[in-house]
SENUNU-420643 format. One record per residue: residue number from 1; residue in one letter; x, y, z of N, C-alpha, C in turn. Coordinates in nm, 3 decimals, decimal comma, padded with zeros to 5 digits. Example, Ala and Ser with C-alpha at 12.3 -4.5 7.8 and 13.67 -1.06 7.14 Angstrom:
2
ATOM  resi  resn       nu       nv       nw      cau      cav      caw       cu       cv       cw
ATOM     1     a   01,319  -00,569   00,780   01,230  -00,450   00,780   01,320  -00,330   00,780
ATOM     2     s   01,285  -00,225   00,708   01,367  -00,106   00,714   01,290   00,003   00,787
END
This chain:
86
ATOM  resi  resn       nu       nv       nw      cau      cav      caw       cu       cv       cw
ATOM     1     m   00,642   01,166  -01,213   00,502   01,158  -01,263   00,506   01,267  -01,388
ATOM     2     k   00,426   01,211  -01,481   00,414   01,294  -01,600   00,307   01,383  -01,575
ATOM     3     n   00,299   01,496  -01,646   00,195   01,601  -01,614   00,075   01,555  -01,665
ATOM     4     g  -00,038   01,558  -01,578  -00,173   01,494  -01,589  -00,178   01,362  -01,562
ATOM     5     e  -00,085   01,285  -01,503  -00,113   01,153  -01,472  -00,116   01,134  -01,328
ATOM     6     c  -00,208   01,046  -01,278  -00,228   01,021  -01,140  -00,086   00,973  -01,080
ATOM     7     k  -00,066   01,006  -00,965   00,059   00,962  -00,900   00,045   00,814  -00,857
ATOM     8     g  -00,075   00,758  -00,845  -00,071   00,627  -00,799  -00,082   00,522  -00,927
ATOM     9     c  -00,094   00,575  -01,043  -00,118   00,481  -01,160  -00,057   00,551  -01,277
ATOM    10     s  -00,059   00,497  -01,388  -00,012   00,557  -01,513  -00,128   00,614  -01,596
ATOM    11     a  -00,255   00,617  -01,544  -00,373   00,659  -01,627  -00,375   00,818  -01,602
ATOM    12     t  -00,429   00,867  -01,711  -00,444   01,011  -01,699  -00,561   01,042  -01,609
ATOM    13     v  -00,544   01,182  -01,547  -00,656   01,213  -01,462  -00,747   01,332  -01,527
ATOM    14     r  -00,683   01,357  -01,644  -00,761   01,469  -01,714  -00,874   01,410  -01,813
ATOM    15     l  -00,991   01,447  -01,768  -01,108   01,386  -01,859  -01,187   01,497  -01,929
ATOM    16     s  -01,239   01,476  -02,035  -01,322   01,569  -02,108  -01,450   01,557  -02,060
ATOM    17     q  -01,552   01,641  -02,072  -01,677   01,630  -02,030  -01,763   01,520  -02,111
ATOM    18     e  -01,711   01,486  -02,226  -01,771   01,378  -02,291  -01,735   01,248  -02,229
ATOM    19     e  -01,609   01,224  -02,173  -01,562   01,104  -02,108  -01,636   01,097  -01,975
ATOM    20     i  -01,652   01,210  -01,914  -01,729   01,203  -01,773  -01,871   01,154  -01,794
ATOM    21     d  -01,942   01,224  -01,922  -02,080   01,175  -01,940  -02,077   01,041  -01,966
ATOM    22     e  -01,986   00,974  -02,041  -01,982   00,824  -02,071  -01,984   00,733  -01,947
ATOM    23     i  -01,878   00,790  -01,858  -01,871   00,701  -01,727  -02,000   00,724  -01,642
ATOM    24     f  -02,059   00,834  -01,632  -02,183   00,851  -01,558  -02,301   00,791  -01,624
ATOM    25     g  -02,302   00,766  -01,746  -02,411   00,706  -01,825  -02,398   00,542  -01,798
ATOM    26     q  -02,271   00,500  -01,810  -02,256   00,361  -01,771  -02,309   00,321  -01,626
ATOM    27     t  -02,270   00,415  -01,534  -02,306   00,381  -01,382  -02,450   00,383  -01,379
ATOM    28     l  -02,521   00,467  -01,436  -02,677   00,477  -01,415  -02,733   00,347  -01,469
ATOM    29     k  -02,678   00,296  -01,581  -02,729   00,157  -01,651  -02,711   00,046  -01,552
ATOM    30     v  -02,619   00,049  -01,472  -02,589  -00,079  -01,381  -02,690  -00,075  -01,265
ATOM    31     k  -02,728   00,035  -01,208  -02,805   00,044  -01,084  -02,904   00,149  -01,080
ATOM    32     n  -02,996   00,130  -01,002  -03,097   00,245  -00,997  -03,053   00,329  -00,902
ATOM    33     i  -02,983   00,443  -00,926  -02,921   00,531  -00,844  -03,009   00,664  -00,831
ATOM    34     k  -03,034   00,694  -00,706  -03,110   00,826  -00,663  -03,012   00,944  -00,702
ATOM    35     l  -03,052   01,037  -00,787  -02,979   01,142  -00,819  -03,028   01,284  -00,760
ATOM    36     a  -02,929   01,370  -00,745  -02,949   01,510  -00,684  -03,038   01,579  -00,802
ATOM    37     t  -03,109   01,669  -00,756  -03,167   01,762  -00,842  -03,071   01,839  -00,930
ATOM    38     q  -03,115   01,893  -01,043  -03,013   01,976  -01,117  -02,973   02,093  -01,052
ATOM    39     e  -03,056   02,165  -00,981  -03,035   02,267  -00,892  -02,921   02,240  -00,785
ATOM    40     e  -02,938   02,126  -00,721  -02,847   02,081  -00,624  -02,711   02,044  -00,675
ATOM    41     y  -02,718   01,985  -00,795  -02,591   01,949  -00,860  -02,514   02,059  -00,896
ATOM    42     n  -02,571   02,164  -00,965  -02,515   02,288  -01,000  -02,454   02,362  -00,875
ATOM    43     r  -02,528   02,357  -00,770  -02,479   02,414  -00,630  -02,358   02,346  -00,598
ATOM    44     r  -02,342   02,218  -00,588  -02,236   02,146  -00,541  -02,116   02,166  -00,640
ATOM    45     l  -02,138   02,165  -00,758  -02,023   02,188  -00,856  -01,975   02,327  -00,846
ATOM    46     e  -02,060   02,433  -00,802  -01,992   02,565  -00,788  -01,911   02,565  -00,668
ATOM    47     i  -01,946   02,496  -00,560  -01,862   02,477  -00,441  -01,733   02,404  -00,482
ATOM    48     c  -01,738   02,302  -00,553  -01,618   02,228  -00,582  -01,526   02,312  -00,660
ATOM    49     k  -01,579   02,390  -00,768  -01,488   02,475  -00,859  -01,397   02,566  -00,779
ATOM    50     k  -01,457   02,611  -00,656  -01,380   02,693  -00,574  -01,278   02,615  -00,463
ATOM    51     c  -01,282   02,503  -00,457  -01,228   02,423  -00,363  -01,071   02,423  -00,407
ATOM    52     q  -00,987   02,436  -00,295  -00,839   02,422  -00,320  -00,791   02,267  -00,353
ATOM    53     y  -00,888   02,185  -00,313  -00,860   02,030  -00,339  -00,900   01,987  -00,481
ATOM    54     l  -00,950   02,059  -00,564  -00,993   02,031  -00,700  -00,875   02,034  -00,798
ATOM    55     d  -00,844   01,920  -00,858  -00,741   01,912  -00,951  -00,799   01,898  -01,099
ATOM    56     y  -00,740   01,960  -01,201  -00,781   01,960  -01,327  -00,918   01,997  -01,365
ATOM    57     g  -00,989   02,053  -01,265  -01,131   02,076  -01,299  -01,220   01,966  -01,297
ATOM    58     t  -01,168   01,841  -01,241  -01,244   01,715  -01,240  -01,236   01,638  -01,125
ATOM    59     t  -01,114   01,649  -01,055  -01,082   01,527  -00,964  -01,058   01,590  -00,833
ATOM    60     c  -01,127   01,536  -00,723  -01,114   01,573  -00,599  -00,988   01,517  -00,529
ATOM    61     r  -00,886   01,586  -00,494  -00,769   01,536  -00,431  -00,794   01,472  -00,295
ATOM    62     l  -00,891   01,486  -00,224  -00,922   01,444  -00,088  -00,982   01,285  -00,122
ATOM    63     c  -01,068   01,258  -00,204  -01,125   01,130  -00,217  -01,081   01,056  -00,355
ATOM    64     g  -01,034   01,145  -00,457  -01,008   01,098  -00,577  -01,127   01,075  -00,677
ATOM    65     c  -01,237   01,119  -00,637  -01,356   01,098  -00,729  -01,358   01,208  -00,839
ATOM    66     l  -01,433   01,189  -00,940  -01,481   01,282  -01,037  -01,597   01,360  -00,977
ATOM    67     v  -01,561   01,488  -00,956  -01,671   01,561  -00,884  -01,801   01,596  -00,968
ATOM    68     q  -01,790   01,581  -01,104  -01,906   01,582  -01,177  -01,991   01,466  -01,170
ATOM    69     v  -01,943   01,339  -01,128  -02,014   01,232  -01,104  -02,075   01,236  -00,962
ATOM    70     k  -01,976   01,250  -00,876  -02,014   01,250  -00,714  -02,120   01,350  -00,692
ATOM    71     a  -02,115   01,458  -00,755  -02,214   01,576  -00,705  -02,348   01,549  -00,765
ATOM    72     k  -02,354   01,454  -00,853  -02,502   01,415  -00,918  -02,558   01,313  -00,837
ATOM    73     l  -02,483   01,245  -00,738  -02,538   01,136  -00,660  -02,594   01,203  -00,527
ATOM    74     a  -02,739   01,166  -00,524  -02,816   01,224  -00,403  -02,746   01,199  -00,279
ATOM    75     g  -02,703   01,088  -00,237  -02,649   01,047  -00,117  -02,507   01,080  -00,093
ATOM    76     a  -02,440   01,144  -00,186  -02,284   01,162  -00,183  -02,265   01,292  -00,095
ATOM    77     r  -02,157   01,287  -00,017  -02,111   01,396   00,060  -01,967   01,447   00,020
ATOM    78     c  -01,942   01,581   00,039  -01,815   01,624   00,021  -01,725   01,579   00,120
ATOM    79     p  -01,598   01,533   00,087  -01,496   01,478   00,171  -01,410   01,571   00,250
ATOM    80     y  -01,450   01,706   00,249  -01,382   01,805   00,307  -01,360   01,768   00,460
ATOM    81     p  -01,218   01,769   00,509  -01,210   01,736   00,658  -01,287   01,812   00,761
ATOM    82     y  -01,351   01,745   00,834  -01,427   01,815   00,969  -01,558   01,879   00,938
ATOM    83     q  -01,558   01,938   00,814  -01,681   02,017   00,781  -01,700   02,011   00,634
ATOM    84     p  -01,783   01,910   00,593  -01,812   01,896   00,443  -01,875   02,017   00,394
ATOM    85     k  -01,840   02,054   00,271  -01,892   02,186   00,207  -02,025   02,170   00,142
ATOM    86     w  -02,061   02,047   00,125  -02,202   02,017   00,082  -02,229   01,877   00,122
END
């Protein structure tokens, strides 16, 4: 595995904030998705930033999601085993 590549594929798992914003913007255009408040989003990201399962500052090792996207979705939950952190 090359540094920064997903072990399951050849794509890079390191994304810039601009790339995350683009992915998130495309998702919102497709569906009417209920979003977390800005306060809740910030709270979730702060928890994720301290988590041992966060890789590259963007990727949750437990579920493979981009935390900046998942944390913005109102109905999303942290995948931390046995006791989600948010």
